[in-house]
DRENDO-1510 file (C-alpha; in Angstrom, 1 decimal, always signed):
<recs>
REC; n; res; u; v; w
REC; 1; UNK; -13.6; +39.4; -3.1 .
REC; 2; UNK; -10.9; +41.5; -1.4 .
REC; 3; UNK; -9.0; +39.7; +1.2 .
REC; 4; UNK; -9.1; +41.4; +4.7 .
REC; 5; UNK; -6.2; +41.3; +6.8 .
REC; 6; UNK; -7.8; +41.0; +10.2 .
REC; 7; UNK; -8.2; +37.5; +11.6 .
REC; 8; UNK; -11.2; +35.7; +13.0 .
REC; 9; UNK; -12.0; +32.3; +14.5 .
REC; 10; UNK; -15.5; +31.9; +12.8 .
REC; 11; UNK; -17.2; +28.6; +13.5 .
REC; 12; UNK; -17.5; +28.0; +9.6 .
REC; 13; UNK; -15.7; +28.4; +6.1 .
REC; 14; UNK; -17.2; +28.9; +2.7 .
REC; 15; UNK; -16.4; +26.3; +0.3 .
REC; 16; UNK; -16.5; +27.7; -3.3 .
REC; 17; UNK; -15.2; +24.8; -5.3 .
REC; 18; UNK; -16.6; +22.7; -8.2 .
REC; 19; UNK; -20.3; +23.1; -7.7 .
REC; 20; UNK; -22.2; +26.3; -7.3 .
REC; 21; UNK; -25.9; +27.0; -6.7 .
REC; 22; UNK; -26.6; +27.0; -10.6 .
REC; 23; UNK; -28.8; +24.6; -12.7 .
REC; 24; UNK; -25.8; +24.7; -15.3 .
REC; 25; UNK; -23.8; +22.5; -12.5 .
REC; 26; UNK; -26.6; +19.6; -12.7 .
REC; 27; UNK; -24.6; +17.7; -15.3 .
REC; 28; UNK; -21.5; +18.0; -13.3 .
REC; 29; UNK; -23.3; +17.1; -10.1 .
REC; 30; UNK; -24.6; +14.2; -11.9 .
REC; 31; UNK; -21.2; +13.1; -13.1 .
REC; 32; UNK; -19.7; +13.3; -9.5 .
REC; 33; UNK; -22.8; +11.2; -8.1 .
REC; 34; UNK; -22.0; +8.6; -10.7 .
REC; 35; UNK; -18.1; +8.6; -10.0 .
REC; 36; UNK; -18.9; +8.4; -6.4 .
REC; 37; UNK; -21.0; +5.7; -6.6 .
REC; 38; UNK; -19.1; +3.5; -8.9 .
REC; 39; UNK; -16.0; +4.2; -6.9 .
REC; 40; UNK; -17.4; +2.9; -3.8 .
REC; 41; UNK; -19.0; -0.1; -5.7 .
REC; 42; UNK; -15.9; -1.0; -7.2 .
REC; 43; UNK; -13.6; -0.9; -4.2 .
REC; 44; UNK; -16.3; -2.7; -2.1 .
REC; 45; UNK; -16.3; -5.6; -4.8 .
REC; 46; UNK; -12.6; -5.7; -4.7 .
REC; 47; UNK; -12.6; -6.1; -0.8 .
REC; 48; UNK; -15.6; -8.6; -0.6 .
REC; 49; UNK; -14.0; -10.6; -3.6 .
REC; 50; UNK; -10.7; -10.9; -1.8 .
REC; 51; UNK; -12.3; -11.7; +1.4 .
REC; 52; UNK; -14.6; -14.4; +0.1 .
REC; 53; UNK; -12.2; -15.9; -2.2 .
REC; 54; UNK; -9.5; -18.3; -0.9 .
REC; 55; UNK; -7.3; -18.3; -4.0 .
REC; 56; UNK; -6.8; -14.5; -3.1 .
REC; 57; UNK; -5.8; -14.9; +0.4 .
REC; 58; UNK; -2.2; -14.0; -0.5 .
REC; 59; UNK; +0.0; -10.9; +0.6 .
REC; 60; UNK; -0.7; -8.9; -2.9 .
REC; 61; UNK; -4.5; -9.0; -2.4 .
REC; 62; UNK; -4.3; -8.3; +1.3 .
REC; 63; UNK; -2.5; -5.1; +0.5 .
REC; 64; UNK; -4.9; -4.3; -2.3 .
REC; 65; UNK; -7.9; -4.8; +0.0 .
REC; 66; UNK; -6.2; -2.3; +2.4 .
REC; 67; UNK; -5.8; +0.2; -0.7 .
REC; 68; UNK; -9.4; -0.3; -1.6 .
REC; 69; UNK; -10.4; +0.9; +2.1 .
REC; 70; UNK; -8.3; +3.7; +1.8 .
REC; 71; UNK; -9.8; +4.8; -1.5 .
REC; 72; UNK; -13.3; +4.4; -0.1 .
REC; 73; UNK; -12.3; +6.6; +2.9 .
REC; 74; UNK; -10.6; +9.3; +0.5 .
REC; 75; UNK; -13.6; +9.8; -1.8 .
REC; 76; UNK; -16.0; +9.5; +1.1 .
REC; 77; UNK; -14.5; +12.1; +3.0 .
REC; 78; UNK; -14.8; +15.0; +0.4 .
REC; 79; UNK; -17.6; +14.1; -2.4 .
REC; 80; UNK; -20.6; +13.5; -0.1 .
REC; 81; UNK; -20.3; +16.8; +1.5 .
REC; 82; UNK; -19.6; +18.5; -1.9 .
REC; 83; UNK; -23.0; +17.0; -3.3 .
REC; 84; UNK; -24.9; +17.6; +0.0 .
REC; 85; UNK; -23.7; +21.4; -0.1 .
REC; 86; UNK; -25.0; +21.4; -4.0 .
REC; 87; UNK; -28.4; +19.9; -3.0 .
REC; 88; UNK; -29.0; +22.2; +0.2 .
REC; 89; UNK; -27.6; +25.2; -1.6 .
REC; 90; UNK; -25.5; +25.9; +1.2 .
REC; 91; UNK; -21.7; +26.2; +0.9 .
REC; 92; UNK; -20.4; +26.0; +4.2 .
REC; 93; UNK; -18.4; +23.6; +6.3 .
REC; 94; UNK; -18.0; +23.9; +9.9 .
REC; 95; UNK; -14.8; +24.7; +11.7 .
REC; 96; UNK; -14.9; +21.2; +13.3 .
REC; 97; UNK; -16.2; +19.3; +10.1 .
REC; 98; UNK; -13.1; +20.9; +8.2 .
REC; 99; UNK; -10.9; +19.6; +10.9 .
REC; 100; UNK; -12.0; +16.3; +10.7 .
REC; 101; UNK; -12.0; +16.3; +6.7 .
REC; 102; UNK; -8.6; +17.5; +6.7 .
REC; 103; UNK; -7.4; +14.8; +9.4 .
REC; 104; UNK; -9.1; +12.0; +7.4 .
REC; 105; UNK; -8.0; +13.2; +4.0 .
REC; 106; UNK; -4.2; +13.7; +5.2 .
REC; 107; UNK; -4.3; +10.4; +7.1 .
REC; 108; UNK; -5.4; +8.3; +4.0 .
REC; 109; UNK; -2.8; +10.2; +2.0 .
REC; 110; UNK; +0.0; +9.5; +4.1 .
REC; 111; UNK; -1.0; +5.6; +4.7 .
REC; 112; UNK; -1.4; +5.2; +1.0 .
REC; 113; UNK; +2.0; +6.5; +0.6 .
REC; 114; UNK; +3.5; +4.2; +2.8 .
REC; 115; UNK; +1.2; +1.3; +1.8 .
REC; 116; UNK; +2.4; +1.6; -1.8 .
REC; 117; UNK; +6.0; +1.4; -0.5 .
REC; 118; UNK; +5.4; -1.7; +1.2 .
REC; 119; UNK; +3.4; -3.3; -1.9 .
REC; 120; UNK; +6.7; -2.5; -3.9 .
REC; 121; UNK; +8.7; -4.6; -1.2 .
REC; 122; UNK; +6.0; -7.3; -1.6 .
REC; 123; UNK; +6.6; -7.3; -5.4 .
REC; 124; UNK; +10.4; -7.4; -4.9 .
REC; 125; UNK; +10.2; -10.2; -2.6 .
REC; 126; UNK; +7.8; -12.2; -5.0 .
REC; 127; UNK; +9.9; -11.9; -8.0 .
REC; 128; UNK; +13.5; -11.5; -6.6 .
REC; 129; UNK; +13.2; -14.0; -3.9 .
REC; 130; UNK; +10.6; -16.4; -4.8 .
REC; 131; UNK; +12.0; -19.1; -2.7 .
REC; 132; UNK; +12.1; -17.3; +0.5 .
REC; 133; UNK; +8.8; -15.3; -0.5 .
REC; 134; UNK; +6.6; -17.2; +2.0 .
REC; 135; UNK; +9.2; -16.8; +4.7 .
REC; 136; UNK; +9.8; -13.3; +4.1 .
REC; 137; UNK; +6.1; -12.1; +3.7 .
REC; 138; UNK; +4.1; -14.2; +6.1 .
REC; 139; UNK; +0.5; -13.2; +7.2 .
REC; 140; UNK; +1.7; -12.0; +10.5 .
REC; 141; UNK; +4.2; -9.6; +8.8 .
REC; 142; UNK; +1.4; -8.5; +6.5 .
REC; 143; UNK; -0.8; -7.7; +9.6 .
REC; 144; UNK; +1.9; -6.0; +11.5 .
REC; 145; UNK; +2.7; -4.0; +8.3 .
REC; 146; UNK; -0.8; -3.0; +7.8 .
REC; 147; UNK; -1.3; -1.8; +11.3 .
REC; 148; UNK; +2.0; +0.1; +11.1 .
REC; 149; UNK; +1.4; +2.0; +8.1 .
REC; 150; UNK; -2.3; +3.0; +9.5 .
REC; 151; UNK; -1.0; +4.2; +12.7 .
REC; 152; UNK; +2.0; +6.2; +11.2 .
REC; 153; UNK; -0.5; +7.9; +8.9 .
REC; 154; UNK; -2.9; +8.7; +11.9 .
REC; 155; UNK; +0.1; +10.1; +14.1 .
REC; 156; UNK; +1.6; +12.2; +11.2 .
REC; 157; UNK; -2.0; +13.5; +10.1 .
REC; 158; UNK; -2.8; +14.4; +13.8 .
REC; 159; UNK; +0.3; +16.8; +13.8 .
REC; 160; UNK; -0.5; +18.3; +10.4 .
REC; 161; UNK; -4.1; +18.9; +11.7 .
REC; 162; UNK; -3.1; +20.3; +15.0 .
REC; 163; UNK; -0.4; +22.9; +13.4 .
REC; 164; UNK; -3.0; +23.9; +10.5 .
REC; 165; UNK; -5.8; +24.7; +13.1 .
REC; 166; UNK; -3.7; +26.7; +15.5 .
REC; 167; UNK; -3.5; +29.3; +12.9 .
REC; 168; UNK; -5.9; +32.3; +12.6 .
REC; 169; UNK; -7.6; +32.7; +9.5 .
REC; 170; UNK; -8.6; +35.8; +7.4 .
REC; 171; UNK; -12.3; +37.0; +7.7 .
REC; 172; UNK; -13.2; +36.0; +4.2 .
REC; 173; UNK; -12.5; +32.5; +5.0 .
REC; 174; UNK; -13.2; +31.5; +1.4 .
REC; 175; UNK; -11.9; +28.1; +0.6 .
REC; 176; UNK; -11.5; +27.9; -3.3 .
REC; 177; UNK; -11.6; +24.1; -3.3 .
REC; 178; UNK; -14.2; +21.5; -2.6 .
REC; 179; UNK; -12.9; +20.4; +0.6 .
REC; 180; UNK; -10.5; +21.2; +3.2 .
REC; 181; UNK; -6.8; +20.4; +2.6 .
REC; 182; UNK; -3.6; +21.9; +4.1 .
REC; 183; UNK; -2.7; +24.1; +0.9 .
REC; 184; UNK; -6.0; +25.7; +0.6 .
REC; 185; UNK; -6.2; +26.7; +4.4 .
REC; 186; UNK; -2.5; +27.9; +4.3 .
REC; 187; UNK; -3.6; +30.5; +1.8 .
REC; 188; UNK; -6.4; +31.7; +4.3 .
REC; 189; UNK; -4.0; +32.1; +7.0 .
REC; 190; UNK; -3.5; +35.8; +8.5 .
REC; 191; UNK; -0.6; +34.6; +10.7 .
REC; 192; UNK; +2.8; +33.3; +9.6 .
REC; 193; UNK; +2.6; +29.8; +8.0 .
REC; 194; UNK; +6.4; +29.3; +7.9 .
REC; 195; UNK; +6.3; +26.6; +10.3 .
REC; 196; UNK; +3.5; +24.8; +8.8 .
REC; 197; UNK; +5.0; +25.2; +5.4 .
REC; 198; UNK; +8.5; +23.8; +6.6 .
REC; 199; UNK; +6.9; +20.9; +8.6 .
REC; 200; UNK; +4.8; +19.9; +5.6 .
REC; 201; UNK; +7.7; +20.2; +3.1 .
REC; 202; UNK; +10.0; +18.4; +5.7 .
REC; 203; UNK; +7.6; +15.5; +6.4 .
REC; 204; UNK; +6.9; +15.3; +2.6 .
REC; 205; UNK; +10.5; +15.2; +1.7 .
REC; 206; UNK; +11.4; +12.7; +4.5 .
REC; 207; UNK; +8.4; +10.5; +3.7 .
REC; 208; UNK; +8.3; +11.0; +0.1 .
REC; 209; UNK; +12.0; +10.7; -0.6 .
REC; 210; UNK; +12.4; +7.5; +1.6 .
REC; 211; UNK; +9.2; +5.9; +0.0 .
REC; 212; UNK; +10.2; +6.8; -3.3 .
REC; 213; UNK; +13.8; +5.5; -3.0 .
REC; 214; UNK; +12.5; +2.3; -1.8 .
REC; 215; UNK; +10.2; +1.8; -4.5 .
REC; 216; UNK; +12.9; +2.8; -7.3 .
REC; 217; UNK; +15.4; +0.4; -5.7 .
REC; 218; UNK; +12.8; -2.4; -5.4 .
REC; 219; UNK; +12.0; -2.0; -9.1 .
REC; 220; UNK; +15.5; -1.7; -10.2 .
REC; 221; UNK; +16.0; -5.3; -8.6 .
REC; 222; UNK; +12.7; -6.3; -10.2 .
REC; 223; UNK; +13.6; -5.1; -13.6 .
REC; 224; UNK; +17.1; -6.9; -13.1 .
REC; 225; UNK; +15.3; -10.2; -12.1 .
REC; 226; UNK; +13.0; -10.0; -14.8 .
REC; 227; UNK; +15.6; -9.6; -17.6 .
REC; 228; UNK; +17.1; -12.8; -16.4 .
REC; 229; UNK; +13.9; -15.0; -16.6 .
REC; 230; UNK; +14.4; -17.3; -19.6 .
REC; 231; UNK; +10.6; -17.8; -20.5 .
REC; 232; UNK; +8.7; -15.2; -22.5 .
REC; 233; UNK; +5.6; -16.2; -20.3 .
REC; 234; UNK; +7.4; -15.8; -17.1 .
REC; 235; UNK; +8.6; -12.2; -17.9 .
REC; 236; UNK; +5.1; -11.4; -18.9 .
REC; 237; UNK; +3.5; -12.8; -16.0 .
REC; 238; UNK; +6.3; -10.8; -13.7 .
REC; 239; UNK; +5.6; -7.4; -15.7 .
REC; 240; UNK; +1.9; -7.8; -15.4 .
REC; 241; UNK; +1.9; -8.1; -11.4 .
REC; 242; UNK; +4.0; -4.7; -11.4 .
REC; 243; UNK; +2.4; -2.6; -14.0 .
REC; 244; UNK; -0.8; -1.6; -12.2 .
REC; 245; UNK; +1.3; -0.8; -8.9 .
REC; 246; UNK; +3.5; +1.4; -11.2 .
REC; 247; UNK; +1.0; +3.2; -12.6 .
REC; 248; UNK; -0.8; +4.0; -9.4 .
REC; 249; UNK; +2.4; +5.3; -8.0 .
REC; 250; UNK; +3.1; +7.5; -10.8 .
REC; 251; UNK; -0.3; +9.1; -10.5 .
REC; 252; UNK; -0.1; +9.5; -6.8 .
REC; 253; UNK; +3.5; +11.0; -6.7 .
REC; 254; UNK; +2.9; +13.2; -9.4 .
REC; 255; UNK; -0.1; +15.0; -7.9 .
REC; 256; UNK; +1.1; +15.2; -4.4 .
REC; 257; UNK; +4.4; +16.3; -5.5 .
REC; 258; UNK; +3.0; +19.5; -7.3 .
REC; 259; UNK; +0.4; +20.1; -4.7 .
REC; 260; UNK; +2.4; +20.0; -1.6 .
REC; 261; UNK; +6.1; +21.1; -2.8 .
REC; 262; UNK; +4.9; +24.8; -3.2 .
REC; 263; UNK; +1.5; +25.0; -1.5 .
REC; 264; UNK; +0.9; +28.7; -1.1 .
REC; 265; UNK; +1.6; +29.9; -4.5 .
REC; 266; UNK; +1.2; +26.9; -6.9 .
REC; 267; UNK; +2.6; +26.3; -10.3 .
REC; 268; UNK; -0.4; +27.0; -12.3 .
REC; 269; UNK; -3.9; +28.6; -12.3 .
REC; 270; UNK; -6.4; +26.7; -10.3 .
REC; 271; UNK; -3.8; +24.2; -9.2 .
REC; 272; UNK; -5.6; +23.2; -6.0 .
REC; 273; UNK; -8.9; +22.3; -7.5 .
REC; 274; UNK; -7.4; +20.5; -10.6 .
REC; 275; UNK; -5.1; +18.3; -8.3 .
REC; 276; UNK; -7.8; +17.8; -5.8 .
REC; 277; UNK; -10.1; +16.4; -8.5 .
REC; 278; UNK; -7.2; +14.0; -9.6 .
REC; 279; UNK; -6.5; +12.6; -6.0 .
REC; 280; UNK; -9.6; +13.3; -4.2 .
REC; 281; UNK; -12.0; +11.8; -7.0 .
REC; 282; UNK; -10.4; +10.2; -10.1 .
REC; 283; UNK; -7.7; +8.2; -8.3 .
REC; 284; UNK; -10.1; +6.4; -6.0 .
REC; 285; UNK; -12.3; +5.9; -9.1 .
REC; 286; UNK; -9.4; +4.7; -11.1 .
REC; 287; UNK; -7.7; +2.4; -8.8 .
REC; 288; UNK; -10.1; -0.6; -8.9 .
REC; 289; UNK; -10.1; -0.4; -12.8 .
REC; 290; UNK; -6.3; -0.3; -13.0 .
REC; 291; UNK; -5.9; -3.0; -10.6 .
REC; 292; UNK; -8.1; -5.3; -12.2 .
REC; 293; UNK; -7.3; -4.5; -15.9 .
REC; 294; UNK; -5.5; -7.7; -17.3 .
REC; 295; UNK; -5.5; -9.3; -13.8 .
REC; 296; UNK; -6.9; -12.6; -14.9 .
REC; 297; UNK; -7.0; -14.0; -11.4 .
REC; 298; UNK; -8.9; -11.1; -9.8 .
REC; 299; UNK; -11.4; -10.8; -12.7 .
REC; 300; UNK; -12.1; -14.6; -12.5 .
REC; 301; UNK; -12.8; -14.2; -8.7 .
REC; 302; UNK; -15.1; -11.3; -9.3 .
REC; 303; UNK; -17.0; -13.2; -12.0 .
REC; 304; UNK; -17.3; -16.4; -9.8 .
REC; 305; UNK; -18.5; -14.2; -6.9 .
REC; 306; UNK; -21.2; -12.4; -9.1 .
REC; 307; UNK; -22.4; -15.7; -10.4 .
REC; 308; UNK; -22.7; -17.1; -7.0 .
REC; 309; UNK; -24.8; -14.0; -5.9 .
REC; 310; UNK; -27.2; -14.0; -9.0 .
REC; 311; UNK; -27.6; -17.5; -8.4 .
REC; 312; UNK; -29.3; -17.0; -5.1 .
</recs>
């Protein structure tokens, strides 16, 4: 469709993303339904297991529970609307629904970035300062850190959302993605988006670089400390506690860097859709698997909780 240059303030957008009104999309619809259900079940299982298992009442799992809440919020913000639109054969989203979706999704993204950074500091404290760990990372500190990252994410997202929805959008208003996000909406603007792009780039650089440097520095100290552990079992245990976190950080930073460093033009065809699928669907689905893989303590707690439930 040709892009019209006049702007409008229509009350809805048209979403032409992954699913269309076609029987050929039924397998894809089924796949995303299964992924969504498994993601929610997996993350809820982690939250309940951590909450109900006294052996997991330590900072590492407290932050993991926060991450699971974020993953549920992330995938629940986008996928149910996409599935609903397919069932109803109505590929629209109201202006206000789009604003809420953008706000929550951005809030989750920023909060997760900050949370992953603090989780790196937690691992640094546990491995590099084991004798002082319980003094450095207290329950009070964990709660304060958790509240802080959620509030900072909410505040930053409010600014992003406000700037985005002060723009005038072109009359076609076709979002070529399966949910509302900043890069997709900037492409629809008929007004100058320089301020939005500069603010997005600035906040991404400030938050992204600071958090990335903090994570890198933490792991430099961690690697140095691990290299000085005499026992092979001690080194293996220390490495296993960090592997899942490093994996999630790499996937997270990789997708967000490509998505937001050049939001208007992108690096490759269908960039927005591909990256949105990775971040908005597959990361919340994979995180429970990544964090439980080879985590004997968590797997044992899940099995114990499952046994109790089945015994009733």
